[in-house]
N, CA, C, O and CB atoms as a CASP TS submission, in Angstrom:
PFRMAT TS
TARGET T0000
AUTHOR 0000-0000-0000
METHOD Language model
MODEL 1
PARENT N/A
ATOM      1  N   MET     1      -2.830  19.208   7.615  1.00  0.00           N
ATOM      2  CA  MET     1      -3.313  18.535   6.761  1.00  0.00           C
ATOM      3  C   MET     1      -3.753  16.899   6.990  1.00  0.00           C
ATOM      4  O   MET     1      -3.031  16.043   7.501  1.00  0.00           O
ATOM      5  CB  MET     1      -2.446  18.754   5.863  1.00  0.00           C
ATOM      6  N   SER     2      -5.085  16.712   6.489  1.00  0.00           N
ATOM      7  CA  SER     2      -5.347  15.714   7.121  1.00  0.00           C
ATOM      8  C   SER     2      -5.541  14.723   5.379  1.00  0.00           C
ATOM      9  O   SER     2      -5.486  15.273   4.279  1.00  0.00           O
ATOM     10  CB  SER     2      -6.770  16.020   8.382  1.00  0.00           C
ATOM     11  N   LEU     3      -5.767  13.183   5.621  1.00  0.00           N
ATOM     12  CA  LEU     3      -5.582  12.696   4.443  1.00  0.00           C
ATOM     13  C   LEU     3      -7.474  12.706   3.879  1.00  0.00           C
ATOM     14  O   LEU     3      -8.412  12.888   4.655  1.00  0.00           O
ATOM     15  CB  LEU     3      -4.622  11.056   4.615  1.00  0.00           C
ATOM     16  N   PRO     4      -7.558  12.542   2.874  1.00  0.00           N
ATOM     17  CA  PRO     4      -8.635  12.552   2.323  1.00  0.00           C
ATOM     18  C   PRO     4      -9.422  11.282   2.779  1.00  0.00           C
ATOM     19  O   PRO     4      -8.674  10.431   3.261  1.00  0.00           O
ATOM     20  CB  PRO     4      -8.416  12.706   0.963  1.00  0.00           C
ATOM     21  N   LYS     5     -10.758  10.936   2.746  1.00  0.00           N
ATOM     22  CA  LYS     5     -11.500  10.044   3.597  1.00  0.00           C
ATOM     23  C   LYS     5     -11.308   8.586   2.488  1.00  0.00           C
ATOM     24  O   LYS     5     -11.918   8.422   1.432  1.00  0.00           O
ATOM     25  CB  LYS     5     -13.323  10.710   3.950  1.00  0.00           C
ATOM     26  N   CYS     6     -10.604   7.941   2.911  1.00  0.00           N
ATOM     27  CA  CYS     6     -10.336   6.378   2.374  1.00  0.00           C
ATOM     28  C   CYS     6     -10.787   5.175   2.804  1.00  0.00           C
ATOM     29  O   CYS     6     -10.341   4.028   2.768  1.00  0.00           O
ATOM     30  CB  CYS     6      -9.173   6.067   2.436  1.00  0.00           C
ATOM     31  N   ASP     7     -11.886   5.751   3.268  1.00  0.00           N
ATOM     32  CA  ASP     7     -12.808   4.535   4.111  1.00  0.00           C
ATOM     33  C   ASP     7     -13.524   3.073   3.205  1.00  0.00           C
ATOM     34  O   ASP     7     -14.309   2.215   3.611  1.00  0.00           O
ATOM     35  CB  ASP     7     -14.305   5.474   4.802  1.00  0.00           C
ATOM     36  N   GLN     8     -12.982   3.223   2.094  1.00  0.00           N
ATOM     37  CA  GLN     8     -13.668   2.582   0.902  1.00  0.00           C
ATOM     38  C   GLN     8     -12.518   1.595   0.481  1.00  0.00           C
ATOM     39  O   GLN     8     -12.633   0.733  -0.391  1.00  0.00           O
ATOM     40  CB  GLN     8     -14.151   3.719  -0.372  1.00  0.00           C
ATOM     41  N   CYS     9     -11.485   1.828   1.169  1.00  0.00           N
ATOM     42  CA  CYS     9     -10.131   0.884   0.814  1.00  0.00           C
ATOM     43  C   CYS     9     -10.171  -0.050   2.039  1.00  0.00           C
ATOM     44  O   CYS     9      -9.914   0.198   3.217  1.00  0.00           O
ATOM     45  CB  CYS     9      -8.473   1.810   0.708  1.00  0.00           C
ATOM     46  N   LYS    10     -10.565  -1.197   1.439  1.00  0.00           N
ATOM     47  CA  LYS    10     -10.375  -2.727   2.223  1.00  0.00           C
ATOM     48  C   LYS    10      -9.395  -3.402   1.871  1.00  0.00           C
ATOM     49  O   LYS    10      -9.508  -4.374   1.124  1.00  0.00           O
ATOM     50  CB  LYS    10     -11.419  -3.717   2.061  1.00  0.00           C
ATOM     51  N   VAL    11      -8.124  -2.931   2.422  1.00  0.00           N
ATOM     52  CA  VAL    11      -6.493  -4.308   2.194  1.00  0.00           C
ATOM     53  C   VAL    11      -6.538  -5.202   2.675  1.00  0.00           C
ATOM     54  O   VAL    11      -6.849  -5.103   3.862  1.00  0.00           O
ATOM     55  CB  VAL    11      -5.038  -4.155   2.691  1.00  0.00           C
ATOM     56  N   PRO    12      -6.327  -6.369   2.245  1.00  0.00           N
ATOM     57  CA  PRO    12      -5.841  -7.663   3.366  1.00  0.00           C
ATOM     58  C   PRO    12      -4.595  -7.049   3.700  1.00  0.00           C
ATOM     59  O   PRO    12      -3.873  -6.437   2.913  1.00  0.00           O
ATOM     60  CB  PRO    12      -5.584  -9.449   2.710  1.00  0.00           C
ATOM     61  N   GLY    13      -4.334  -7.299   5.224  1.00  0.00           N
ATOM     62  CA  GLY    13      -2.835  -6.900   5.465  1.00  0.00           C
ATOM     63  C   GLY    13      -3.234  -5.537   6.578  1.00  0.00           C
ATOM     64  O   GLY    13      -4.168  -5.130   7.269  1.00  0.00           O
ATOM     65  N   LYS    14      -2.068  -5.248   6.264  1.00  0.00           N
ATOM     66  CA  LYS    14      -1.966  -3.900   7.269  1.00  0.00           C
ATOM     67  C   LYS    14      -1.903  -2.710   6.414  1.00  0.00           C
ATOM     68  O   LYS    14      -1.113  -2.691   5.470  1.00  0.00           O
ATOM     69  CB  LYS    14      -0.574  -3.865   8.280  1.00  0.00           C
ATOM     70  N   SER    15      -3.079  -1.185   6.801  1.00  0.00           N
ATOM     71  CA  SER    15      -3.083  -0.537   6.124  1.00  0.00           C
ATOM     72  C   SER    15      -2.771   0.954   6.374  1.00  0.00           C
ATOM     73  O   SER    15      -3.034   1.904   5.637  1.00  0.00           O
ATOM     74  CB  SER    15      -3.935  -0.852   5.726  1.00  0.00           C
ATOM     75  N   VAL    16      -2.008   0.952   7.853  1.00  0.00           N
ATOM     76  CA  VAL    16      -1.886   2.457   8.144  1.00  0.00           C
ATOM     77  C   VAL    16      -0.341   1.941   9.322  1.00  0.00           C
ATOM     78  O   VAL    16      -0.199   0.912   9.983  1.00  0.00           O
ATOM     79  CB  VAL    16      -3.774   3.412   9.065  1.00  0.00           C
ATOM     80  N   TRP    17       0.259   2.723   9.227  1.00  0.00           N
ATOM     81  CA  TRP    17       1.827   2.881   9.975  1.00  0.00           C
ATOM     82  C   TRP    17       1.893   4.005  10.734  1.00  0.00           C
ATOM     83  O   TRP    17       2.582   4.935  10.315  1.00  0.00           O
ATOM     84  CB  TRP    17       3.103   3.028   8.968  1.00  0.00           C
ATOM     85  N   PRO    18       1.126   4.141  12.104  1.00  0.00           N
ATOM     86  CA  PRO    18       1.465   5.533  13.098  1.00  0.00           C
ATOM     87  C   PRO    18       2.513   5.475  13.145  1.00  0.00           C
ATOM     88  O   PRO    18       3.214   6.459  12.907  1.00  0.00           O
ATOM     89  CB  PRO    18       1.020   5.758  14.499  1.00  0.00           C
ATOM     90  N   GLU    19       3.194   3.843  13.595  1.00  0.00           N
ATOM     91  CA  GLU    19       4.607   3.989  14.370  1.00  0.00           C
ATOM     92  C   GLU    19       5.694   4.261  13.578  1.00  0.00           C
ATOM     93  O   GLU    19       6.769   4.051  14.140  1.00  0.00           O
ATOM     94  CB  GLU    19       5.013   2.781  15.107  1.00  0.00           C
ATOM     95  N   LEU    20       5.765   4.745  12.214  1.00  0.00           N
ATOM     96  CA  LEU    20       6.385   5.254  11.062  1.00  0.00           C
ATOM     97  C   LEU    20       6.806   6.423  11.337  1.00  0.00           C
ATOM     98  O   LEU    20       7.805   6.969  10.870  1.00  0.00           O
ATOM     99  CB  LEU    20       5.643   5.293   9.962  1.00  0.00           C
ATOM    100  N   MET    21       5.806   6.980  12.358  1.00  0.00           N
ATOM    101  CA  MET    21       6.032   8.472  11.783  1.00  0.00           C
ATOM    102  C   MET    21       7.440   9.070  12.578  1.00  0.00           C
ATOM    103  O   MET    21       7.652   8.696  13.731  1.00  0.00           O
ATOM    104  CB  MET    21       4.509   9.572  12.171  1.00  0.00           C
ATOM    105  N   GLY    22       8.403  10.036  11.887  1.00  0.00           N
ATOM    106  CA  GLY    22       9.589  10.432  12.434  1.00  0.00           C
ATOM    107  C   GLY    22      10.496   9.712  11.896  1.00  0.00           C
ATOM    108  O   GLY    22      11.617  10.217  11.840  1.00  0.00           O
ATOM    109  N   GLN    23      10.308   8.362  11.355  1.00  0.00           N
ATOM    110  CA  GLN    23      11.623   7.610  10.744  1.00  0.00           C
ATOM    111  C   GLN    23      11.849   8.030   9.299  1.00  0.00           C
ATOM    112  O   GLN    23      11.069   8.395   8.420  1.00  0.00           O
ATOM    113  CB  GLN    23      11.464   5.929  10.756  1.00  0.00           C
ATOM    114  N   ASN    24      12.944   7.889   9.330  1.00  0.00           N
ATOM    115  CA  ASN    24      13.404   7.906   7.796  1.00  0.00           C
ATOM    116  C   ASN    24      12.795   7.609   6.809  1.00  0.00           C
ATOM    117  O   ASN    24      12.125   6.585   6.942  1.00  0.00           O
ATOM    118  CB  ASN    24      14.269   7.267   7.532  1.00  0.00           C
ATOM    119  N   VAL    25      12.723   8.322   5.385  1.00  0.00           N
ATOM    120  CA  VAL    25      11.966   7.650   4.409  1.00  0.00           C
ATOM    121  C   VAL    25      12.127   6.433   4.049  1.00  0.00           C
ATOM    122  O   VAL    25      11.215   5.662   3.755  1.00  0.00           O
ATOM    123  CB  VAL    25      12.001   8.176   3.450  1.00  0.00           C
ATOM    124  N   ASP    26      13.275   6.194   4.052  1.00  0.00           N
ATOM    125  CA  ASP    26      14.047   4.767   3.165  1.00  0.00           C
ATOM    126  C   ASP    26      13.350   3.762   4.210  1.00  0.00           C
ATOM    127  O   ASP    26      12.461   2.945   3.969  1.00  0.00           O
ATOM    128  CB  ASP    26      16.252   4.610   3.128  1.00  0.00           C
ATOM    129  N   LYS    27      13.810   3.960   5.096  1.00  0.00           N
ATOM    130  CA  LYS    27      13.339   2.893   6.323  1.00  0.00           C
ATOM    131  C   LYS    27      12.073   2.549   6.258  1.00  0.00           C
ATOM    132  O   LYS    27      11.808   1.361   6.076  1.00  0.00           O
ATOM    133  CB  LYS    27      13.470   3.397   7.746  1.00  0.00           C
ATOM    134  N   ALA    28      11.050   3.492   6.391  1.00  0.00           N
ATOM    135  CA  ALA    28       9.672   3.461   6.354  1.00  0.00           C
ATOM    136  C   ALA    28       8.912   2.437   5.242  1.00  0.00           C
ATOM    137  O   ALA    28       8.168   1.472   5.413  1.00  0.00           O
ATOM    138  CB  ALA    28       9.303   4.874   6.125  1.00  0.00           C
ATOM    139  N   VAL    29       9.426   3.075   4.053  1.00  0.00           N
ATOM    140  CA  VAL    29       9.223   2.740   2.705  1.00  0.00           C
ATOM    141  C   VAL    29       9.238   1.035   2.878  1.00  0.00           C
ATOM    142  O   VAL    29       8.200   0.373   2.903  1.00  0.00           O
ATOM    143  CB  VAL    29      10.472   3.463   1.640  1.00  0.00           C
ATOM    144  N   SER    30      10.592   0.458   2.991  1.00  0.00           N
ATOM    145  CA  SER    30      11.160  -0.760   3.366  1.00  0.00           C
ATOM    146  C   SER    30       9.850  -1.529   4.300  1.00  0.00           C
ATOM    147  O   SER    30       9.078  -2.396   3.891  1.00  0.00           O
ATOM    148  CB  SER    30      12.687  -0.441   4.259  1.00  0.00           C
ATOM    149  N   ILE    31       9.886  -1.069   5.295  1.00  0.00           N
ATOM    150  CA  ILE    31       8.861  -1.549   6.456  1.00  0.00           C
ATOM    151  C   ILE    31       7.567  -1.679   5.857  1.00  0.00           C
ATOM    152  O   ILE    31       6.843  -2.670   5.947  1.00  0.00           O
ATOM    153  CB  ILE    31       8.723  -0.516   7.724  1.00  0.00           C
ATOM    154  N   ILE    32       7.311  -0.586   5.220  1.00  0.00           N
ATOM    155  CA  ILE    32       5.805  -0.906   4.337  1.00  0.00           C
ATOM    156  C   ILE    32       5.692  -1.831   3.522  1.00  0.00           C
ATOM    157  O   ILE    32       4.819  -2.699   3.518  1.00  0.00           O
ATOM    158  CB  ILE    32       5.335   0.070   3.484  1.00  0.00           C
ATOM    159  N   HIS    33       6.753  -1.669   2.635  1.00  0.00           N
ATOM    160  CA  HIS    33       6.786  -3.143   1.551  1.00  0.00           C
ATOM    161  C   HIS    33       6.911  -4.191   2.229  1.00  0.00           C
ATOM    162  O   HIS    33       6.206  -5.125   1.848  1.00  0.00           O
ATOM    163  CB  HIS    33       7.982  -3.323   0.482  1.00  0.00           C
ATOM    164  N   LYS    34       7.740  -4.421   3.345  1.00  0.00           N
ATOM    165  CA  LYS    34       7.308  -5.909   4.193  1.00  0.00           C
ATOM    166  C   LYS    34       6.656  -6.242   4.920  1.00  0.00           C
ATOM    167  O   LYS    34       6.823  -7.376   5.370  1.00  0.00           O
ATOM    168  CB  LYS    34       7.882  -6.436   4.763  1.00  0.00           C
ATOM    169  N   GLU    35       5.613  -5.440   5.387  1.00  0.00           N
ATOM    170  CA  GLU    35       4.627  -6.025   5.902  1.00  0.00           C
ATOM    171  C   GLU    35       3.135  -5.986   5.090  1.00  0.00           C
ATOM    172  O   GLU    35       2.087  -6.538   5.422  1.00  0.00           O
ATOM    173  CB  GLU    35       4.608  -5.466   7.164  1.00  0.00           C
ATOM    174  N   ASN    36       3.410  -5.155   3.935  1.00  0.00           N
ATOM    175  CA  ASN    36       2.383  -5.376   3.228  1.00  0.00           C
ATOM    176  C   ASN    36       2.835  -5.261   1.732  1.00  0.00           C
ATOM    177  O   ASN    36       2.869  -4.161   1.181  1.00  0.00           O
ATOM    178  CB  ASN    36       1.315  -4.483   3.645  1.00  0.00           C
ATOM    179  N   PRO    37       3.242  -6.626   0.969  1.00  0.00           N
ATOM    180  CA  PRO    37       3.897  -6.426  -0.281  1.00  0.00           C
ATOM    181  C   PRO    37       2.871  -5.703  -1.751  1.00  0.00           C
ATOM    182  O   PRO    37       3.162  -5.051  -2.754  1.00  0.00           O
ATOM    183  CB  PRO    37       4.469  -8.012  -0.592  1.00  0.00           C
ATOM    184  N   ASN    38       1.855  -6.147  -1.286  1.00  0.00           N
ATOM    185  CA  ASN    38       0.664  -6.024  -2.335  1.00  0.00           C
ATOM    186  C   ASN    38       0.682  -4.580  -2.466  1.00  0.00           C
ATOM    187  O   ASN    38       0.156  -4.237  -3.525  1.00  0.00           O
ATOM    188  CB  ASN    38      -0.896  -6.632  -1.856  1.00  0.00           C
ATOM    189  N   LEU    39       1.131  -3.548  -1.714  1.00  0.00           N
ATOM    190  CA  LEU    39       0.819  -2.171  -1.797  1.00  0.00           C
ATOM    191  C   LEU    39       2.102  -1.640  -2.296  1.00  0.00           C
ATOM    192  O   LEU    39       3.160  -2.267  -2.250  1.00  0.00           O
ATOM    193  CB  LEU    39       0.323  -1.523  -0.448  1.00  0.00           C
ATOM    194  N   HIS    40       1.941  -0.342  -2.819  1.00  0.00           N
ATOM    195  CA  HIS    40       3.199   0.472  -3.749  1.00  0.00           C
ATOM    196  C   HIS    40       2.985   1.811  -2.928  1.00  0.00           C
ATOM    197  O   HIS    40       1.960   2.374  -2.543  1.00  0.00           O
ATOM    198  CB  HIS    40       2.913   0.696  -5.806  1.00  0.00           C
ATOM    199  N   THR    41       4.299   2.105  -2.805  1.00  0.00           N
ATOM    200  CA  THR    41       4.128   3.531  -2.048  1.00  0.00           C
ATOM    201  C   THR    41       4.597   4.507  -2.575  1.00  0.00           C
ATOM    202  O   THR    41       5.579   4.365  -3.304  1.00  0.00           O
ATOM    203  CB  THR    41       4.645   3.660  -0.846  1.00  0.00           C
ATOM    204  N   VAL    42       3.934   5.998  -2.321  1.00  0.00           N
ATOM    205  CA  VAL    42       4.027   7.277  -3.166  1.00  0.00           C
ATOM    206  C   VAL    42       5.002   8.188  -2.106  1.00  0.00           C
ATOM    207  O   VAL    42       4.734   8.398  -0.923  1.00  0.00           O
ATOM    208  CB  VAL    42       2.315   8.048  -3.541  1.00  0.00           C
ATOM    209  N   VAL    43       5.663   8.455  -2.509  1.00  0.00           N
ATOM    210  CA  VAL    43       6.287   9.432  -1.364  1.00  0.00           C
ATOM    211  C   VAL    43       6.167  11.191  -1.691  1.00  0.00           C
ATOM    212  O   VAL    43       6.304  11.729  -2.789  1.00  0.00           O
ATOM    213  CB  VAL    43       8.067   8.997  -1.244  1.00  0.00           C
ATOM    214  N   LEU    44       5.979  11.614  -0.849  1.00  0.00           N
ATOM    215  CA  LEU    44       5.382  13.325  -0.879  1.00  0.00           C
ATOM    216  C   LEU    44       5.755  13.777  -0.081  1.00  0.00           C
ATOM    217  O   LEU    44       5.763  13.192   1.002  1.00  0.00           O
ATOM    218  CB  LEU    44       4.038  13.782  -0.800  1.00  0.00           C
ATOM    219  N   ASN    45       6.539  15.800  -0.314  1.00  0.00           N
ATOM    220  CA  ASN    45       6.347  16.167   0.746  1.00  0.00           C
ATOM    221  C   ASN    45       4.894  16.564   1.199  1.00  0.00           C
ATOM    222  O   ASN    45       3.849  16.679   0.558  1.00  0.00           O
ATOM    223  CB  ASN    45       7.172  17.009   0.836  1.00  0.00           C
ATOM    224  N   ILE    46       5.169  16.716   2.403  1.00  0.00           N
ATOM    225  CA  ILE    46       4.026  17.389   3.369  1.00  0.00           C
ATOM    226  C   ILE    46       3.428  18.931   2.780  1.00  0.00           C
ATOM    227  O   ILE    46       2.354  19.380   3.182  1.00  0.00           O
ATOM    228  CB  ILE    46       4.798  17.665   5.028  1.00  0.00           C
ATOM    229  N   SER    47       4.248  19.615   1.829  1.00  0.00           N
ATOM    230  CA  SER    47       3.563  20.701   1.674  1.00  0.00           C
ATOM    231  C   SER    47       3.033  20.575   0.320  1.00  0.00           C
ATOM    232  O   SER    47       2.365  21.494  -0.153  1.00  0.00           O
ATOM    233  CB  SER    47       4.329  21.880   1.933  1.00  0.00           C
ATOM    234  N   LYS    48       3.351  19.184  -0.547  1.00  0.00           N
ATOM    235  CA  LYS    48       2.267  18.771  -1.618  1.00  0.00           C
ATOM    236  C   LYS    48       1.059  18.591  -1.218  1.00  0.00           C
ATOM    237  O   LYS    48       0.756  18.467  -0.032  1.00  0.00           O
ATOM    238  CB  LYS    48       2.513  17.627  -2.266  1.00  0.00           C
ATOM    239  N   PRO    49       0.060  18.553  -2.404  1.00  0.00           N
ATOM    240  CA  PRO    49      -1.449  18.146  -2.419  1.00  0.00           C
ATOM    241  C   PRO    49      -1.392  16.683  -2.385  1.00  0.00           C
ATOM    242  O   PRO    49      -0.447  15.967  -2.717  1.00  0.00           O
ATOM    243  CB  PRO    49      -2.316  18.676  -3.745  1.00  0.00           C
ATOM    244  N   ILE    50      -2.766  16.278  -1.849  1.00  0.00           N
ATOM    245  CA  ILE    50      -2.909  14.772  -1.766  1.00  0.00           C
ATOM    246  C   ILE    50      -3.295  14.547  -3.021  1.00  0.00           C
ATOM    247  O   ILE    50      -3.919  15.479  -3.529  1.00  0.00           O
ATOM    248  CB  ILE    50      -3.893  14.162  -0.720  1.00  0.00           C
ATOM    249  N   PRO    51      -3.125  13.622  -3.667  1.00  0.00           N
ATOM    250  CA  PRO    51      -3.422  13.497  -4.901  1.00  0.00           C
ATOM    251  C   PRO    51      -4.475  12.502  -5.234  1.00  0.00           C
ATOM    252  O   PRO    51      -4.620  11.573  -4.439  1.00  0.00           O
ATOM    253  CB  PRO    51      -2.331  13.264  -5.517  1.00  0.00           C
ATOM    254  N   GLU    52      -5.220  12.554  -6.272  1.00  0.00           N
ATOM    255  CA  GLU    52      -6.812  12.123  -6.267  1.00  0.00           C
ATOM    256  C   GLU    52      -6.366  11.163  -7.993  1.00  0.00           C
ATOM    257  O   GLU    52      -5.530  11.378  -8.871  1.00  0.00           O
ATOM    258  CB  GLU    52      -8.395  13.998  -6.334  1.00  0.00           C
ATOM    259  N   PRO    53      -7.373  10.163  -7.802  1.00  0.00           N
ATOM    260  CA  PRO    53      -8.204   9.854  -7.176  1.00  0.00           C
ATOM    261  C   PRO    53      -7.822   8.994  -5.832  1.00  0.00           C
ATOM    262  O   PRO    53      -6.930   9.460  -5.124  1.00  0.00           O
ATOM    263  CB  PRO    53      -8.953   9.354  -8.032  1.00  0.00           C
ATOM    264  N   VAL    54      -8.367   7.926  -5.494  1.00  0.00           N
ATOM    265  CA  VAL    54      -8.131   6.996  -3.719  1.00  0.00           C
ATOM    266  C   VAL    54      -7.669   6.426  -4.648  1.00  0.00           C
ATOM    267  O   VAL    54      -8.031   6.547  -5.818  1.00  0.00           O
ATOM    268  CB  VAL    54      -9.339   6.170  -2.380  1.00  0.00           C
ATOM    269  N   ASP    55      -6.794   5.722  -4.219  1.00  0.00           N
ATOM    270  CA  ASP    55      -5.834   4.371  -5.068  1.00  0.00           C
ATOM    271  C   ASP    55      -5.661   3.441  -3.771  1.00  0.00           C
ATOM    272  O   ASP    55      -4.793   3.583  -2.910  1.00  0.00           O
ATOM    273  CB  ASP    55      -3.902   4.917  -5.868  1.00  0.00           C
ATOM    274  N   CYS    56      -6.828   2.299  -3.813  1.00  0.00           N
ATOM    275  CA  CYS    56      -6.422   1.543  -3.028  1.00  0.00           C
ATOM    276  C   CYS    56      -5.311   0.126  -2.831  1.00  0.00           C
ATOM    277  O   CYS    56      -5.378  -0.898  -2.151  1.00  0.00           O
ATOM    278  CB  CYS    56      -7.354   1.418  -2.841  1.00  0.00           C
ATOM    279  N   THR    57      -4.142   0.766  -3.953  1.00  0.00           N
ATOM    280  CA  THR    57      -3.190  -0.087  -3.622  1.00  0.00           C
ATOM    281  C   THR    57      -2.197   0.775  -3.199  1.00  0.00           C
ATOM    282  O   THR    57      -1.194   0.389  -2.599  1.00  0.00           O
ATOM    283  CB  THR    57      -2.809  -0.994  -4.635  1.00  0.00           C
ATOM    284  N   ARG    58      -2.356   1.562  -3.393  1.00  0.00           N
ATOM    285  CA  ARG    58      -1.123   2.869  -2.992  1.00  0.00           C
ATOM    286  C   ARG    58      -1.085   3.274  -1.387  1.00  0.00           C
ATOM    287  O   ARG    58      -2.103   3.613  -0.784  1.00  0.00           O
ATOM    288  CB  ARG    58      -1.571   4.536  -3.894  1.00  0.00           C
ATOM    289  N   VAL    59       0.260   3.193  -0.757  1.00  0.00           N
ATOM    290  CA  VAL    59       0.253   4.372   0.548  1.00  0.00           C
ATOM    291  C   VAL    59       0.977   5.222   0.328  1.00  0.00           C
ATOM    292  O   VAL    59       2.087   5.208  -0.204  1.00  0.00           O
ATOM    293  CB  VAL    59       0.656   4.032   1.909  1.00  0.00           C
ATOM    294  N   LEU    60       0.164   6.309   0.874  1.00  0.00           N
ATOM    295  CA  LEU    60       0.709   7.887   1.215  1.00  0.00           C
ATOM    296  C   LEU    60       1.917   8.116   2.226  1.00  0.00           C
ATOM    297  O   LEU    60       1.883   7.942   3.444  1.00  0.00           O
ATOM    298  CB  LEU    60      -0.518   8.740   1.901  1.00  0.00           C
ATOM    299  N   VAL    61       3.032   8.560   1.428  1.00  0.00           N
ATOM    300  CA  VAL    61       4.114   8.573   2.566  1.00  0.00           C
ATOM    301  C   VAL    61       4.658   9.823   2.780  1.00  0.00           C
ATOM    302  O   VAL    61       5.858   9.913   2.522  1.00  0.00           O
ATOM    303  CB  VAL    61       5.261   7.680   2.313  1.00  0.00           C
ATOM    304  N   PHE    62       3.923  11.111   3.305  1.00  0.00           N
ATOM    305  CA  PHE    62       4.406  12.373   3.645  1.00  0.00           C
ATOM    306  C   PHE    62       5.549  12.309   3.993  1.00  0.00           C
ATOM    307  O   PHE    62       6.013  11.347   4.604  1.00  0.00           O
ATOM    308  CB  PHE    62       3.795  12.996   4.508  1.00  0.00           C
ATOM    309  N   ILE    63       6.259  13.438   3.622  1.00  0.00           N
ATOM    310  CA  ILE    63       7.806  13.503   4.579  1.00  0.00           C
ATOM    311  C   ILE    63       7.663  14.956   4.941  1.00  0.00           C
ATOM    312  O   ILE    63       6.686  15.658   4.682  1.00  0.00           O
ATOM    313  CB  ILE    63       9.558  13.161   3.610  1.00  0.00           C
ATOM    314  N   ASN    64       8.991  15.397   5.706  1.00  0.00           N
ATOM    315  CA  ASN    64       9.138  16.621   5.523  1.00  0.00           C
ATOM    316  C   ASN    64       9.990  16.871   5.065  1.00  0.00           C
ATOM    317  O   ASN    64      10.445  16.060   4.259  1.00  0.00           O
ATOM    318  CB  ASN    64       9.060  17.233   6.252  1.00  0.00           C
ATOM    319  N   ASP    65      10.893  18.460   5.367  1.00  0.00           N
ATOM    320  CA  ASP    65      12.365  18.318   4.414  1.00  0.00           C
ATOM    321  C   ASP    65      13.719  17.595   4.790  1.00  0.00           C
ATOM    322  O   ASP    65      14.768  17.592   4.146  1.00  0.00           O
ATOM    323  CB  ASP    65      12.901  19.702   4.179  1.00  0.00           C
ATOM    324  N   ASN    66      13.453  17.031   5.901  1.00  0.00           N
ATOM    325  CA  ASN    66      14.825  16.069   6.555  1.00  0.00           C
ATOM    326  C   ASN    66      14.292  14.584   6.086  1.00  0.00           C
ATOM    327  O   ASN    66      14.945  13.578   6.362  1.00  0.00           O
ATOM    328  CB  ASN    66      15.063  16.154   8.665  1.00  0.00           C
ATOM    329  N   LYS    67      13.317  14.538   5.510  1.00  0.00           N
ATOM    330  CA  LYS    67      13.356  13.029   4.809  1.00  0.00           C
ATOM    331  C   LYS    67      12.826  12.122   5.922  1.00  0.00           C
ATOM    332  O   LYS    67      13.129  10.930   5.876  1.00  0.00           O
ATOM    333  CB  LYS    67      15.016  12.471   4.295  1.00  0.00           C
ATOM    334  N   GLN    68      11.925  12.662   7.094  1.00  0.00           N
ATOM    335  CA  GLN    68      11.518  12.171   7.873  1.00  0.00           C
ATOM    336  C   GLN    68       9.753  12.135   7.314  1.00  0.00           C
ATOM    337  O   GLN    68       9.290  12.925   6.492  1.00  0.00           O
ATOM    338  CB  GLN    68      12.065  12.845   9.115  1.00  0.00           C
ATOM    339  N   VAL    69       8.803  10.771   8.150  1.00  0.00           N
ATOM    340  CA  VAL    69       7.756  10.964   7.782  1.00  0.00           C
ATOM    341  C   VAL    69       7.048  11.650   8.406  1.00  0.00           C
ATOM    342  O   VAL    69       7.474  11.534   9.556  1.00  0.00           O
ATOM    343  CB  VAL    69       7.325  10.169   7.574  1.00  0.00           C
ATOM    344  N   ALA    70       6.058  12.444   8.420  1.00  0.00           N
ATOM    345  CA  ALA    70       5.352  13.569   8.735  1.00  0.00           C
ATOM    346  C   ALA    70       4.169  13.472   9.330  1.00  0.00           C
ATOM    347  O   ALA    70       3.796  14.134  10.298  1.00  0.00           O
ATOM    348  CB  ALA    70       5.184  14.234   7.776  1.00  0.00           C
ATOM    349  N   LEU    71       3.355  12.349   8.549  1.00  0.00           N
ATOM    350  CA  LEU    71       2.004  11.956   8.999  1.00  0.00           C
ATOM    351  C   LEU    71       1.899  10.235   8.868  1.00  0.00           C
ATOM    352  O   LEU    71       2.609   9.661   8.043  1.00  0.00           O
ATOM    353  CB  LEU    71       0.812  12.794   7.994  1.00  0.00           C
ATOM    354  N   PRO    72       0.976   9.485   9.732  1.00  0.00           N
ATOM    355  CA  PRO    72       1.375   8.385   9.464  1.00  0.00           C
ATOM    356  C   PRO    72       0.532   7.798   8.171  1.00  0.00           C
ATOM    357  O   PRO    72      -0.649   8.031   7.910  1.00  0.00           O
ATOM    358  CB  PRO    72       1.320   7.646  10.688  1.00  0.00           C
ATOM    359  N   PRO    73       1.545   6.898   7.364  1.00  0.00           N
ATOM    360  CA  PRO    73       1.855   6.499   6.143  1.00  0.00           C
ATOM    361  C   PRO    73       0.171   5.954   5.873  1.00  0.00           C
ATOM    362  O   PRO    73      -0.382   5.778   6.958  1.00  0.00           O
ATOM    363  CB  PRO    73       3.267   5.321   6.086  1.00  0.00           C
ATOM    364  N   SER    74      -0.698   5.671   4.729  1.00  0.00           N
ATOM    365  CA  SER    74      -1.835   4.850   5.095  1.00  0.00           C
ATOM    366  C   SER    74      -2.002   4.631   3.368  1.00  0.00           C
ATOM    367  O   SER    74      -1.375   5.149   2.444  1.00  0.00           O
ATOM    368  CB  SER    74      -3.263   5.682   6.172  1.00  0.00           C
ATOM    369  N   VAL    75      -3.318   3.465   3.372  1.00  0.00           N
ATOM    370  CA  VAL    75      -3.428   3.517   2.008  1.00  0.00           C
ATOM    371  C   VAL    75      -4.354   4.446   1.675  1.00  0.00           C
ATOM    372  O   VAL    75      -4.991   4.706   2.696  1.00  0.00           O
ATOM    373  CB  VAL    75      -3.719   2.329   1.444  1.00  0.00           C
ATOM    374  N   CYS    76      -4.834   5.220   0.543  1.00  0.00           N
ATOM    375  CA  CYS    76      -5.460   6.285   0.295  1.00  0.00           C
ATOM    376  C   CYS    76      -5.090   6.158  -1.199  1.00  0.00           C
ATOM    377  O   CYS    76      -5.473   7.007  -2.004  1.00  0.00           O
ATOM    378  CB  CYS    76      -5.070   7.556   1.144  1.00  0.00           C
TER
END
């Protein structure tokens, strides 16, 4: 699965968290909120479709069945 093109999202501060791959979802969400408090997170199972439309205030956090981050969280 790949994320939709979110190139139009130009947000101040951090917008992608590749270092959170494999982390527990609760820890990952906490880190995202700490590093960019202007964004809100949406946690989705990796098997779920990517929500439309693109929202430049949203960080998508895809997790596996073990509640670990399965894709790099990113603004989209």
